[in-house]
All heavy atoms as TSV, in Angstrom:
chain	resi	resn	atom	element	x	y	z
A	1	MET	N	N	110.190	105.160	115.003
A	1	MET	CA	C	110.210	104.672	113.636
A	1	MET	C	C	109.028	103.735	113.442
A	1	MET	O	O	108.738	102.915	114.293
A	1	MET	CB	C	111.522	103.932	113.370
A	1	MET	CG	C	111.521	103.207	112.054
A	1	MET	SD	S	112.959	102.195	111.741
A	1	MET	CE	C	114.186	103.444	111.583
A	2	VAL	N	N	108.341	103.899	112.330
A	2	VAL	CA	C	107.207	103.039	111.990
A	2	VAL	C	C	107.499	102.381	110.654
A	2	VAL	O	O	107.860	103.047	109.695
A	2	VAL	CB	C	105.899	103.849	111.893
A	2	VAL	CG1	C	104.766	102.960	111.442
A	2	VAL	CG2	C	105.578	104.513	113.223
A	3	ILE	N	N	107.369	101.080	110.623
A	3	ILE	CA	C	107.554	100.317	109.387
A	3	ILE	C	C	106.262	99.559	109.142
A	3	ILE	O	O	105.765	98.853	110.016
A	3	ILE	CB	C	108.737	99.334	109.499
A	3	ILE	CG1	C	110.029	100.106	109.705
A	3	ILE	CG2	C	108.808	98.442	108.273
A	3	ILE	CD1	C	111.225	99.225	109.964
A	4	ARG	N	N	105.719	99.712	107.951
A	4	ARG	CA	C	104.496	98.994	107.585
A	4	ARG	C	C	104.884	97.961	106.537
A	4	ARG	O	O	105.448	98.312	105.506
A	4	ARG	CB	C	103.481	99.987	107.028
A	4	ARG	CG	C	102.157	99.385	106.780
A	4	ARG	CD	C	101.197	100.459	106.280
A	4	ARG	NE	N	99.869	99.931	106.284
A	4	ARG	CZ	C	98.886	100.390	107.037
A	4	ARG	NH1	N	99.098	101.407	107.822
A	4	ARG	NH2	N	97.701	99.855	106.989
A	5	GLN	N	N	104.594	96.705	106.816
A	5	GLN	CA	C	105.046	95.648	105.940
A	5	GLN	C	C	104.028	94.510	105.940
A	5	GLN	O	O	103.506	94.143	106.983
A	5	GLN	CB	C	106.400	95.141	106.460
A	5	GLN	CG	C	107.079	94.159	105.584
A	5	GLN	CD	C	108.483	93.831	106.116
A	5	GLN	OE1	O	108.953	94.418	107.075
A	5	GLN	NE2	N	109.129	92.896	105.494
A	6	VAL	N	N	103.757	93.965	104.772
A	6	VAL	CA	C	102.872	92.811	104.660
A	6	VAL	C	C	103.726	91.560	104.841
A	6	VAL	O	O	104.740	91.384	104.166
A	6	VAL	CB	C	102.158	92.796	103.289
A	6	VAL	CG1	C	101.320	91.532	103.145
A	6	VAL	CG2	C	101.315	94.047	103.118
A	7	MET	N	N	103.310	90.711	105.767
A	7	MET	CA	C	104.073	89.503	106.080
A	7	MET	C	C	103.253	88.256	105.712
A	7	MET	O	O	102.026	88.274	105.799
A	7	MET	CB	C	104.390	89.458	107.586
A	7	MET	CG	C	105.103	90.695	108.123
A	7	MET	SD	S	106.749	90.939	107.464
A	7	MET	CE	C	107.588	89.528	108.107
A	8	GLU	N	N	103.943	87.219	105.322
A	8	GLU	CA	C	103.293	85.946	105.023
A	8	GLU	C	C	103.094	85.149	106.312
A	8	GLU	O	O	103.967	85.145	107.184
A	8	GLU	CB	C	104.149	85.122	104.056
A	8	GLU	CG	C	104.273	85.721	102.673
A	8	GLU	CD	C	102.952	85.765	101.920
A	8	GLU	OE1	O	102.161	84.806	102.039
A	8	GLU	OE2	O	102.713	86.768	101.226
A	9	VAL	N	N	101.954	84.487	106.415
A	9	VAL	CA	C	101.674	83.617	107.551
A	9	VAL	C	C	102.000	82.192	107.133
A	9	VAL	O	O	101.502	81.702	106.125
A	9	VAL	CB	C	100.188	83.716	107.980
A	9	VAL	CG1	C	99.903	82.753	109.127
A	9	VAL	CG2	C	99.836	85.142	108.350
A	10	VAL	N	N	102.877	81.531	107.893
A	10	VAL	CA	C	103.273	80.147	107.618
A	10	VAL	C	C	103.025	79.337	108.886
A	10	VAL	O	O	103.563	79.662	109.951
A	10	VAL	CB	C	104.770	80.061	107.210
A	10	VAL	CG1	C	105.167	78.615	106.963
A	10	VAL	CG2	C	105.027	80.915	105.975
A	11	ASN	N	N	102.204	78.309	108.780
A	11	ASN	CA	C	101.852	77.474	109.931
A	11	ASN	C	C	101.324	78.320	111.082
A	11	ASN	O	O	101.698	78.130	112.240
A	11	ASN	CB	C	103.040	76.622	110.392
A	11	ASN	CG	C	103.427	75.595	109.366
A	11	ASN	OD1	O	102.574	75.060	108.660
A	11	ASN	ND2	N	104.709	75.333	109.245
A	12	ASN	N	N	100.485	79.291	110.748
A	12	ASN	CA	C	99.871	80.185	111.728
A	12	ASN	C	C	100.901	80.997	112.520
A	12	ASN	O	O	100.680	81.365	113.661
A	12	ASN	CB	C	98.955	79.410	112.685
A	12	ASN	CG	C	97.816	80.267	113.182
A	12	ASN	OD1	O	97.323	81.139	112.463
A	12	ASN	ND2	N	97.395	80.046	114.411
A	13	GLN	N	N	102.063	81.270	111.889
A	13	GLN	CA	C	103.110	82.066	112.534
A	13	GLN	C	C	103.652	83.109	111.574
A	13	GLN	O	O	103.660	82.909	110.350
A	13	GLN	CB	C	104.270	81.173	112.994
A	13	GLN	CG	C	103.910	80.197	114.085
A	13	GLN	CD	C	105.121	79.388	114.521
A	13	GLN	OE1	O	106.106	79.297	113.811
A	13	GLN	NE2	N	105.033	78.803	115.703
A	14	VAL	N	N	104.110	84.207	112.149
A	14	VAL	CA	C	104.754	85.268	111.387
A	14	VAL	C	C	106.122	85.512	112.021
A	14	VAL	O	O	106.232	85.675	113.230
A	14	VAL	CB	C	103.924	86.576	111.436
A	14	VAL	CG1	C	104.651	87.701	110.730
A	14	VAL	CG2	C	102.551	86.360	110.830
A	15	THR	N	N	107.169	85.516	111.201
A	15	THR	CA	C	108.513	85.784	111.685
A	15	THR	C	C	108.936	87.170	111.206
A	15	THR	O	O	108.880	87.460	110.011
A	15	THR	CB	C	109.516	84.732	111.155
A	15	THR	OG1	O	109.060	83.442	111.565
A	15	THR	CG2	C	110.903	84.984	111.685
A	16	ILE	N	N	109.341	88.011	112.143
A	16	ILE	CA	C	109.725	89.380	111.823
A	16	ILE	C	C	111.193	89.588	112.167
A	16	ILE	O	O	111.614	89.361	113.300
A	16	ILE	CB	C	108.870	90.393	112.619
A	16	ILE	CG1	C	107.393	90.184	112.334
A	16	ILE	CG2	C	109.308	91.814	112.312
A	16	ILE	CD1	C	106.479	90.972	113.241
A	17	THR	N	N	111.973	90.009	111.190
A	17	THR	CA	C	113.355	90.390	111.436
A	17	THR	C	C	113.376	91.909	111.571
A	17	THR	O	O	113.021	92.635	110.642
A	17	THR	CB	C	114.270	89.948	110.275
A	17	THR	OG1	O	114.150	88.532	110.127
A	17	THR	CG2	C	115.710	90.316	110.549
A	18	LEU	N	N	113.775	92.381	112.746
A	18	LEU	CA	C	113.767	93.816	113.001
A	18	LEU	C	C	114.971	94.491	112.357
A	18	LEU	O	O	116.060	93.927	112.327
A	18	LEU	CB	C	113.770	94.079	114.507
A	18	LEU	CG	C	112.567	93.533	115.278
A	18	LEU	CD1	C	112.746	93.765	116.769
A	18	LEU	CD2	C	111.278	94.171	114.792
A	19	PRO	N	N	114.781	95.726	111.862
A	19	PRO	CA	C	115.893	96.476	111.284
A	19	PRO	C	C	116.927	96.845	112.355
A	19	PRO	O	O	116.645	96.808	113.551
A	19	PRO	CB	C	115.236	97.747	110.742
A	19	PRO	CG	C	113.776	97.521	110.784
A	19	PRO	CD	C	113.517	96.429	111.739
A	20	LYS	N	N	118.109	97.223	111.912
A	20	LYS	CA	C	119.196	97.589	112.826
A	20	LYS	C	C	118.783	98.688	113.797
A	20	LYS	O	O	119.221	98.708	114.947
A	20	LYS	CB	C	120.420	98.056	112.040
A	20	LYS	CG	C	121.062	96.978	111.215
A	20	LYS	CD	C	122.216	97.548	110.393
A	20	LYS	CE	C	122.740	96.508	109.427
A	20	LYS	NZ	N	123.790	97.050	108.570
A	21	GLU	N	N	117.941	99.609	113.329
A	21	GLU	CA	C	117.523	100.739	114.165
A	21	GLU	C	C	116.753	100.298	115.416
A	21	GLU	O	O	116.629	101.061	116.360
A	21	GLU	CB	C	116.646	101.712	113.355
A	21	GLU	CG	C	117.358	102.391	112.214
A	21	GLU	CD	C	117.442	101.541	110.947
A	21	GLU	OE1	O	116.791	100.490	110.875
A	21	GLU	OE2	O	118.163	101.956	110.030
A	22	PHE	N	N	116.254	99.080	115.432
A	22	PHE	CA	C	115.496	98.582	116.576
A	22	PHE	C	C	116.384	97.881	117.599
A	22	PHE	O	O	115.908	97.451	118.639
A	22	PHE	CB	C	114.390	97.623	116.103
A	22	PHE	CG	C	113.178	98.323	115.574
A	22	PHE	CD1	C	113.166	98.831	114.288
A	22	PHE	CD2	C	112.053	98.467	116.355
A	22	PHE	CE1	C	112.055	99.478	113.785
A	22	PHE	CE2	C	110.923	99.115	115.869
A	22	PHE	CZ	C	110.919	99.621	114.582
A	23	LYS	N	N	117.658	97.786	117.325
A	23	LYS	CA	C	118.565	97.097	118.247
A	23	LYS	C	C	118.527	97.783	119.612
A	23	LYS	O	O	118.623	98.991	119.717
A	23	LYS	CB	C	119.987	97.091	117.703
A	23	LYS	CG	C	120.928	96.204	118.489
A	23	LYS	CD	C	122.245	96.052	117.760
A	23	LYS	CE	C	123.176	95.158	118.523
A	23	LYS	NZ	N	123.037	93.773	118.188
A	24	GLY	N	N	118.365	96.993	120.639
A	24	GLY	CA	C	118.324	97.509	121.996
A	24	GLY	C	C	116.938	97.913	122.468
A	24	GLY	O	O	116.749	98.219	123.637
A	25	LYS	N	N	115.967	97.921	121.577
A	25	LYS	CA	C	114.596	98.269	121.970
A	25	LYS	C	C	114.004	97.118	122.771
A	25	LYS	O	O	114.260	95.946	122.497
A	25	LYS	CB	C	113.711	98.548	120.747
A	25	LYS	CG	C	114.207	99.638	119.845
A	25	LYS	CD	C	114.072	100.995	120.478
A	25	LYS	CE	C	114.533	102.049	119.477
A	25	LYS	NZ	N	114.534	103.370	120.004
A	26	LYS	N	N	113.212	97.456	123.750
A	26	LYS	CA	C	112.622	96.438	124.623
A	26	LYS	C	C	111.202	96.062	124.219
A	26	LYS	O	O	110.710	94.999	124.570
A	26	LYS	CB	C	112.609	96.933	126.080
A	26	LYS	CG	C	113.982	97.249	126.618
A	26	LYS	CD	C	114.814	96.002	126.751
A	26	LYS	CE	C	116.171	96.346	127.343
A	26	LYS	NZ	N	117.151	95.329	127.119
A	27	GLN	N	N	110.529	96.955	123.465
A	27	GLN	CA	C	109.163	96.673	123.078
A	27	GLN	C	C	108.890	97.224	121.680
A	27	GLN	O	O	109.490	98.212	121.273
A	27	GLN	CB	C	108.163	97.342	124.036
A	27	GLN	CG	C	108.183	96.788	125.431
A	27	GLN	CD	C	107.166	97.513	126.308
A	27	GLN	OE1	O	106.862	98.683	126.111
A	27	GLN	NE2	N	106.629	96.794	127.278
A	28	VAL	N	N	107.988	96.569	120.971
A	28	VAL	CA	C	107.454	97.075	119.704
A	28	VAL	C	C	105.956	96.812	119.716
A	28	VAL	O	O	105.478	95.918	120.410
A	28	VAL	CB	C	108.103	96.409	118.460
A	28	VAL	CG1	C	109.573	96.747	118.364
A	28	VAL	CG2	C	107.895	94.917	118.461
A	29	LEU	N	N	105.223	97.599	118.964
A	29	LEU	CA	C	103.784	97.414	118.845
A	29	LEU	C	C	103.507	96.639	117.568
A	29	LEU	O	O	103.947	97.029	116.492
A	29	LEU	CB	C	103.078	98.777	118.790
A	29	LEU	CG	C	101.582	98.758	118.498
A	29	LEU	CD1	C	100.825	98.052	119.615
A	29	LEU	CD2	C	101.073	100.174	118.308
A	30	VAL	N	N	102.781	95.541	117.682
A	30	VAL	CA	C	102.413	94.724	116.524
A	30	VAL	C	C	100.898	94.777	116.387
A	30	VAL	O	O	100.176	94.509	117.340
A	30	VAL	CB	C	102.880	93.257	116.697
A	30	VAL	CG1	C	102.427	92.415	115.534
A	30	VAL	CG2	C	104.388	93.200	116.866
A	31	ILE	N	N	100.426	95.141	115.201
A	31	ILE	CA	C	98.990	95.186	114.924
A	31	ILE	C	C	98.702	94.151	113.843
A	31	ILE	O	O	99.305	94.180	112.773
A	31	ILE	CB	C	98.570	96.586	114.446
A	31	ILE	CG1	C	98.857	97.615	115.546
A	31	ILE	CG2	C	97.100	96.589	114.045
A	31	ILE	CD1	C	98.646	99.046	115.129
A	32	LEU	N	N	97.785	93.256	114.111
A	32	LEU	CA	C	97.412	92.231	113.145
A	32	LEU	C	C	96.180	92.696	112.380
A	32	LEU	O	O	95.196	93.118	112.976
A	32	LEU	CB	C	97.110	90.913	113.859
A	32	LEU	CG	C	98.255	90.350	114.702
A	32	LEU	CD1	C	97.796	89.110	115.444
A	32	LEU	CD2	C	99.452	90.040	113.835
A	33	ASP	N	N	96.245	92.633	111.069
A	33	ASP	CA	C	95.145	93.074	110.216
A	33	ASP	C	C	94.915	92.007	109.153
A	33	ASP	O	O	95.738	91.821	108.269
A	33	ASP	CB	C	95.498	94.415	109.573
A	33	ASP	CG	C	94.369	94.991	108.743
A	33	ASP	OD1	O	93.350	94.307	108.546
A	33	ASP	OD2	O	94.519	96.125	108.280
A	34	ASP	N	N	93.793	91.319	109.252
A	34	ASP	CA	C	93.521	90.236	108.303
A	34	ASP	C	C	92.834	90.740	107.035
A	34	ASP	O	O	92.421	89.961	106.196
A	34	ASP	CB	C	92.679	89.143	108.959
A	34	ASP	CG	C	91.293	89.605	109.355
A	34	ASP	OD1	O	91.051	90.825	109.356
A	34	ASP	OD2	O	90.462	88.749	109.683
A	35	GLN	N	N	92.744	92.056	106.848
A	35	GLN	CA	C	92.131	92.616	105.661
A	35	GLN	C	C	93.168	93.104	104.662
A	35	GLN	O	O	92.882	93.928	103.807
A	35	GLN	CB	C	91.201	93.763	106.058
A	35	GLN	CG	C	90.057	93.290	106.905
A	35	GLN	CD	C	89.120	94.423	107.258
A	35	GLN	OE1	O	89.131	95.460	106.630
A	35	GLN	NE2	N	88.314	94.224	108.266
A	36	VAL	N	N	94.377	92.586	104.756
A	36	VAL	CA	C	95.457	93.006	103.873
A	36	VAL	C	C	95.094	92.769	102.419
A	36	VAL	O	O	95.370	93.592	101.555
A	36	VAL	CB	C	96.767	92.268	104.234
A	36	VAL	CG1	C	97.849	92.557	103.217
A	36	VAL	CG2	C	97.227	92.681	105.621
A	37	GLY	N	N	94.427	91.664	102.124
A	37	GLY	CA	C	94.039	91.360	100.751
A	37	GLY	C	C	93.170	92.451	100.161
A	37	GLY	O	O	93.347	92.855	99.012
A	38	GLU	N	N	92.228	92.967	100.954
A	38	GLU	CA	C	91.365	94.057	100.491
A	38	GLU	C	C	92.191	95.319	100.247
A	38	GLU	O	O	91.988	96.021	99.271
A	38	GLU	CB	C	90.265	94.338	101.513
A	38	GLU	CG	C	89.217	93.260	101.597
A	38	GLU	CD	C	88.465	93.088	100.279
A	38	GLU	OE1	O	88.066	94.101	99.676
A	38	GLU	OE2	O	88.291	91.922	99.860
A	39	TYR	N	N	93.112	95.607	101.146
A	39	TYR	CA	C	93.977	96.781	100.998
A	39	TYR	C	C	94.812	96.676	99.728
A	39	TYR	O	O	94.896	97.616	98.943
A	39	TYR	CB	C	94.885	96.919	102.228
A	39	TYR	CG	C	95.966	97.947	102.088
A	39	TYR	CD1	C	95.673	99.305	102.237
A	39	TYR	CD2	C	97.274	97.584	101.804
A	39	TYR	CE1	C	96.668	100.260	102.098
A	39	TYR	CE2	C	98.266	98.533	101.668
A	39	TYR	CZ	C	97.958	99.868	101.820
A	39	TYR	OH	O	98.939	100.810	101.677
A	40	LEU	N	N	95.409	95.510	99.513
A	40	LEU	CA	C	96.243	95.321	98.327
A	40	LEU	C	C	95.414	95.392	97.043
A	40	LEU	O	O	95.868	95.916	96.030
A	40	LEU	CB	C	97.001	93.991	98.410
A	40	LEU	CG	C	98.049	93.905	99.516
A	40	LEU	CD1	C	98.663	92.508	99.558
A	40	LEU	CD2	C	99.134	94.959	99.338
A	41	LYS	N	N	94.183	94.882	97.108
A	41	LYS	CA	C	93.289	94.939	95.947
A	41	LYS	C	C	92.972	96.401	95.602
A	41	LYS	O	O	93.012	96.802	94.439
A	41	LYS	CB	C	92.002	94.170	96.249
A	41	LYS	CG	C	91.202	93.830	95.018
A	41	LYS	CD	C	89.880	93.093	95.313
A	41	LYS	CE	C	89.982	92.064	96.388
A	41	LYS	NZ	N	88.704	91.401	96.664
A	42	LYS	N	N	92.683	97.214	96.627
A	42	LYS	CA	C	92.396	98.629	96.408
A	42	LYS	C	C	93.629	99.354	95.870
A	42	LYS	O	O	93.518	100.226	95.008
A	42	LYS	CB	C	91.923	99.273	97.702
A	42	LYS	CG	C	90.535	98.838	98.107
A	42	LYS	CD	C	90.116	99.460	99.423
A	42	LYS	CE	C	88.771	98.934	99.857
A	42	LYS	NZ	N	88.367	99.495	101.157
A	43	LEU	N	N	94.787	98.989	96.373
A	43	LEU	CA	C	96.028	99.600	95.904
A	43	LEU	C	C	96.248	99.294	94.425
A	43	LEU	O	O	96.636	100.173	93.651
A	43	LEU	CB	C	97.207	99.096	96.743
A	43	LEU	CG	C	98.521	99.821	96.602
A	43	LEU	CD1	C	98.376	101.296	96.946
A	43	LEU	CD2	C	99.567	99.189	97.492
A	44	GLU	N	N	95.971	98.071	94.004
A	44	GLU	CA	C	96.099	97.707	92.593
A	44	GLU	C	C	95.121	98.495	91.726
A	44	GLU	O	O	95.465	98.937	90.629
A	44	GLU	CB	C	95.888	96.200	92.399
A	44	GLU	CG	C	97.053	95.354	92.869
A	44	GLU	CD	C	98.350	95.710	92.169
A	44	GLU	OE1	O	98.366	95.874	90.930
A	44	GLU	OE2	O	99.371	95.842	92.868
A	45	LEU	N	N	93.894	98.689	92.229
A	45	LEU	CA	C	92.910	99.479	91.483
A	45	LEU	C	C	93.364	100.931	91.347
A	45	LEU	O	O	93.173	101.565	90.304
A	45	LEU	CB	C	91.542	99.413	92.170
A	45	LEU	CG	C	90.815	98.074	92.072
A	45	LEU	CD1	C	89.565	98.079	92.944
A	45	LEU	CD2	C	90.474	97.754	90.625
A	46	MET	N	N	93.993	101.469	92.389
A	46	MET	CA	C	94.514	102.835	92.315
A	46	MET	C	C	95.629	102.933	91.284
A	46	MET	O	O	95.735	103.924	90.550
A	46	MET	CB	C	94.998	103.283	93.693
A	46	MET	CG	C	93.859	103.539	94.659
A	46	MET	SD	S	94.351	103.842	96.372
A	46	MET	CE	C	95.558	105.106	96.227
A	47	LYS	N	N	96.443	101.904	91.198
A	47	LYS	CA	C	97.518	101.890	90.199
A	47	LYS	C	C	96.931	101.865	88.786
A	47	LYS	O	O	97.444	102.528	87.883
A	47	LYS	CB	C	98.430	100.680	90.406
A	47	LYS	CG	C	99.317	100.795	91.620
A	47	LYS	CD	C	100.168	99.550	91.793
A	47	LYS	CE	C	101.005	99.606	93.043
A	47	LYS	NZ	N	101.774	98.370	93.259
A	48	LEU	N	N	95.850	101.109	88.599
A	48	LEU	CA	C	95.193	101.072	87.293
A	48	LEU	C	C	94.579	102.428	86.959
A	48	LEU	O	O	94.643	102.884	85.821
A	48	LEU	CB	C	94.112	99.990	87.270
A	48	LEU	CG	C	94.583	98.544	87.276
A	48	LEU	CD1	C	93.392	97.594	87.397
A	48	LEU	CD2	C	95.393	98.237	86.032
A	49	ALA	N	N	93.988	103.073	87.964
A	49	ALA	CA	C	93.354	104.373	87.741
A	49	ALA	C	C	94.369	105.417	87.291
A	49	ALA	O	O	94.034	106.324	86.526
A	49	ALA	CB	C	92.657	104.839	89.014
A	50	ALA	N	N	95.604	105.285	87.727
A	50	ALA	CA	C	96.643	106.249	87.365
A	50	ALA	C	C	96.888	106.287	85.862
A	50	ALA	O	O	97.445	107.266	85.348
A	50	ALA	CB	C	97.932	105.923	88.100
A	51	ASN	N	N	96.459	105.258	85.143
A	51	ASN	CA	C	96.639	105.208	83.691
A	51	ASN	C	C	95.313	105.187	82.927
A	51	ASN	O	O	95.310	105.042	81.709
A	51	ASN	CB	C	97.467	103.970	83.302
A	51	ASN	CG	C	98.861	104.050	83.862
A	51	ASN	OD1	O	99.522	105.066	83.754
A	51	ASN	ND2	N	99.308	102.983	84.498
A	52	ASP	N	N	94.195	105.320	83.662
A	52	ASP	CA	C	92.881	105.267	83.032
A	52	ASP	C	C	92.546	106.626	82.421
A	52	ASP	O	O	92.514	107.634	83.122
A	52	ASP	CB	C	91.833	104.888	84.086
A	52	ASP	CG	C	90.452	104.794	83.478
A	52	ASP	OD1	O	90.088	103.709	82.989
A	52	ASP	OD2	O	89.752	105.827	83.485
A	53	PRO	N	N	92.292	106.685	81.113
A	53	PRO	CA	C	92.034	107.973	80.444
A	53	PRO	C	C	90.841	108.738	81.020
A	53	PRO	O	O	90.899	109.954	81.162
A	53	PRO	CB	C	91.772	107.585	78.991
A	53	PRO	CG	C	92.300	106.208	78.831
A	53	PRO	CD	C	92.263	105.567	80.171
A	54	LEU	N	N	89.764	108.045	81.366
A	54	LEU	CA	C	88.588	108.715	81.916
A	54	LEU	C	C	88.902	109.323	83.287
A	54	LEU	O	O	88.535	110.459	83.578
A	54	LEU	CB	C	87.423	107.733	82.015
A	54	LEU	CG	C	86.077	108.310	82.418
A	54	LEU	CD1	C	85.652	109.424	81.460
A	54	LEU	CD2	C	85.021	107.223	82.463
A	55	PHE	N	N	89.598	108.555	84.123
A	55	PHE	CA	C	89.989	109.057	85.439
A	55	PHE	C	C	90.914	110.265	85.299
A	55	PHE	O	O	90.747	111.272	85.992
A	55	PHE	CB	C	90.672	107.958	86.253
A	55	PHE	CG	C	91.237	108.446	87.562
A	55	PHE	CD1	C	90.410	108.681	88.650
A	55	PHE	CD2	C	92.599	108.680	87.700
A	55	PHE	CE1	C	90.928	109.137	89.853
A	55	PHE	CE2	C	93.127	109.138	88.896
A	55	PHE	CZ	C	92.286	109.364	89.977
A	56	LEU	N	N	91.882	110.166	84.408
A	56	LEU	CA	C	92.824	111.270	84.205
A	56	LEU	C	C	92.118	112.512	83.675
A	56	LEU	O	O	92.451	113.640	84.071
A	56	LEU	CB	C	93.955	110.836	83.268
A	56	LEU	CG	C	94.875	109.745	83.830
A	56	LEU	CD1	C	95.869	109.293	82.768
A	56	LEU	CD2	C	95.585	110.215	85.076
A	57	ALA	N	N	91.110	112.333	82.821
A	57	ALA	CA	C	90.339	113.467	82.312
A	57	ALA	C	C	89.549	114.126	83.445
A	57	ALA	O	O	89.495	115.359	83.545
A	57	ALA	CB	C	89.403	113.017	81.199
A	58	ASP	N	N	88.955	113.315	84.301
A	58	ASP	CA	C	88.227	113.859	85.457
A	58	ASP	C	C	89.179	114.612	86.384
A	58	ASP	O	O	88.847	115.685	86.884
A	58	ASP	CB	C	87.535	112.738	86.240
A	58	ASP	CG	C	86.315	112.176	85.530
A	58	ASP	OD1	O	85.839	112.827	84.575
A	58	ASP	OD2	O	85.847	111.095	85.932
A	59	LEU	N	N	90.328	114.045	86.621
A	59	LEU	CA	C	91.324	114.686	87.481
A	59	LEU	C	C	91.761	116.028	86.897
A	59	LEU	O	O	91.865	117.030	87.621
A	59	LEU	CB	C	92.531	113.758	87.658
A	59	LEU	CG	C	93.564	114.149	88.686
A	59	LEU	CD1	C	92.958	114.273	90.068
A	59	LEU	CD2	C	94.692	113.137	88.693
A	60	GLN	N	N	91.976	116.068	85.604
A	60	GLN	CA	C	92.354	117.306	84.926
A	60	GLN	C	C	91.251	118.353	85.059
A	60	GLN	O	O	91.525	119.531	85.315
A	60	GLN	CB	C	92.665	117.036	83.452
A	60	GLN	CG	C	93.104	118.260	82.683
A	60	GLN	CD	C	94.439	118.800	83.163
A	60	GLN	OE1	O	95.306	118.061	83.574
A	60	GLN	NE2	N	94.589	120.112	83.093
A	61	ALA	N	N	90.003	117.943	84.913
A	61	ALA	CA	C	88.872	118.864	85.040
A	61	ALA	C	C	88.802	119.457	86.450
A	61	ALA	O	O	88.569	120.666	86.613
A	61	ALA	CB	C	87.569	118.149	84.692
A	62	VAL	N	N	89.019	118.632	87.447
A	62	VAL	CA	C	89.008	119.119	88.830
A	62	VAL	C	C	90.157	120.093	89.056
A	62	VAL	O	O	89.984	121.146	89.679
A	62	VAL	CB	C	89.079	117.940	89.826
A	62	VAL	CG1	C	89.315	118.433	91.246
A	62	VAL	CG2	C	87.806	117.104	89.753
A	63	GLN	N	N	91.341	119.776	88.529
A	63	GLN	CA	C	92.483	120.681	88.664
A	63	GLN	C	C	92.195	122.025	88.012
A	63	GLN	O	O	92.531	123.077	88.560
A	63	GLN	CB	C	93.736	120.055	88.063
A	63	GLN	CG	C	94.295	118.929	88.899
A	63	GLN	CD	C	95.477	118.238	88.235
A	63	GLN	OE1	O	95.569	118.202	87.018
A	63	GLN	NE2	N	96.368	117.692	89.041
A	64	GLU	N	N	91.563	122.008	86.855
A	64	GLU	CA	C	91.223	123.252	86.165
A	64	GLU	C	C	90.193	124.044	86.966
A	64	GLU	O	O	90.294	125.267	87.072
A	64	GLU	CB	C	90.718	122.957	84.757
A	64	GLU	CG	C	91.801	122.478	83.818
A	64	GLU	CD	C	91.268	121.975	82.487
A	64	GLU	OE1	O	90.052	122.103	82.236
A	64	GLU	OE2	O	92.080	121.450	81.705
A	65	ASP	N	N	89.205	123.346	87.538
A	65	ASP	CA	C	88.185	124.022	88.341
A	65	ASP	C	C	88.795	124.740	89.551
A	65	ASP	O	O	88.338	125.817	89.928
A	65	ASP	CB	C	87.122	123.031	88.831
A	65	ASP	CG	C	86.233	122.529	87.695
A	65	ASP	OD1	O	86.223	123.160	86.624
A	65	ASP	OD2	O	85.547	121.500	87.906
A	66	PHE	N	N	89.805	124.148	90.147
A	66	PHE	CA	C	90.395	124.719	91.360
A	66	PHE	C	C	91.624	125.580	91.071
A	66	PHE	O	O	92.195	126.158	92.001
A	66	PHE	CB	C	90.740	123.602	92.352
A	66	PHE	CG	C	89.548	123.089	93.083
A	66	PHE	CD1	C	88.835	122.008	92.591
A	66	PHE	CD2	C	89.111	123.695	94.248
A	66	PHE	CE1	C	87.713	121.518	93.248
A	66	PHE	CE2	C	87.996	123.216	94.919
A	66	PHE	CZ	C	87.290	122.135	94.426
A	67	SER	N	N	92.032	125.698	89.814
A	67	SER	CA	C	93.236	126.482	89.507
A	67	SER	C	C	93.055	127.960	89.879
A	67	SER	O	O	93.999	128.606	90.310
A	67	SER	CB	C	93.606	126.354	88.028
A	67	SER	OG	O	92.608	126.950	87.206
A	68	ILE	N	N	91.839	128.464	89.762
A	68	ILE	CA	C	91.578	129.867	90.121
A	68	ILE	C	C	91.799	130.054	91.628
A	68	ILE	O	O	92.433	131.019	92.065
A	68	ILE	CB	C	90.142	130.266	89.729
A	68	ILE	CG1	C	89.990	130.220	88.216
A	68	ILE	CG2	C	89.786	131.647	90.277
A	68	ILE	CD1	C	88.569	130.361	87.733
A	69	VAL	N	N	91.322	129.125	92.417
A	69	VAL	CA	C	91.483	129.194	93.871
A	69	VAL	C	C	92.945	129.009	94.242
A	69	VAL	O	O	93.479	129.713	95.109
A	69	VAL	CB	C	90.615	128.136	94.573
A	69	VAL	CG1	C	90.858	128.145	96.076
A	69	VAL	CG2	C	89.151	128.340	94.263
A	70	ASP	N	N	93.621	128.076	93.585
A	70	ASP	CA	C	95.030	127.825	93.885
A	70	ASP	C	C	95.892	129.044	93.607
A	70	ASP	O	O	96.864	129.304	94.303
A	70	ASP	CB	C	95.554	126.639	93.057
A	70	ASP	CG	C	94.965	125.320	93.519
A	70	ASP	OD1	O	94.461	125.258	94.666
A	70	ASP	OD2	O	94.999	124.350	92.736
A	71	ASN	N	N	95.548	129.806	92.562
A	71	ASN	CA	C	96.347	130.970	92.184
A	71	ASN	C	C	95.905	132.248	92.872
A	71	ASN	O	O	96.502	133.302	92.670
A	71	ASN	CB	C	96.301	131.150	90.663
A	71	ASN	CG	C	96.984	130.013	89.949
A	71	ASN	OD1	O	97.958	129.466	90.424
A	71	ASN	ND2	N	96.457	129.649	88.793
A	72	ASP	N	N	94.839	132.196	93.665
A	72	ASP	CA	C	94.320	133.382	94.341
A	72	ASP	C	C	95.305	133.855	95.395
A	72	ASP	O	O	95.751	133.083	96.241
A	72	ASP	CB	C	92.975	133.056	94.981
A	72	ASP	CG	C	92.246	134.301	95.450
A	72	ASP	OD1	O	92.522	135.390	94.908
A	72	ASP	OD2	O	91.389	134.169	96.347
A	73	GLN	N	N	95.663	135.115	95.335
A	73	GLN	CA	C	96.584	135.716	96.303
A	73	GLN	C	C	95.783	136.426	97.388
A	73	GLN	O	O	94.807	137.091	97.076
A	73	GLN	CB	C	97.515	136.717	95.606
A	73	GLN	CG	C	98.392	136.092	94.529
A	73	GLN	CD	C	99.374	135.074	95.097
A	73	GLN	OE1	O	99.928	135.289	96.165
A	73	GLN	NE2	N	99.573	133.986	94.385
A	74	PRO	N	N	96.198	136.325	98.649
A	74	PRO	CA	C	95.468	136.995	99.741
A	74	PRO	C	C	95.586	138.506	99.660
A	74	PRO	O	O	96.412	139.093	99.092
A	74	PRO	CB	C	96.132	136.496	101.005
A	74	PRO	CG	C	97.353	135.747	100.598
A	74	PRO	CD	C	97.300	135.552	99.122
């Protein structure tokens, strides 16, 4: 099981409460990534793009361009 979660750092410490499924496990892998802010910023931009008319028009154009390939039967 893999859980990806953004945690707050308090006094240079992170406290993790493991889910029930981890009960009895002897080890877990922890990866520290200090670029979470950049990731979250990009995620917010992607959310904005989902409602951007120009982006949606471009996406529609690409879908139309590939519709012939998508419908091609072998």
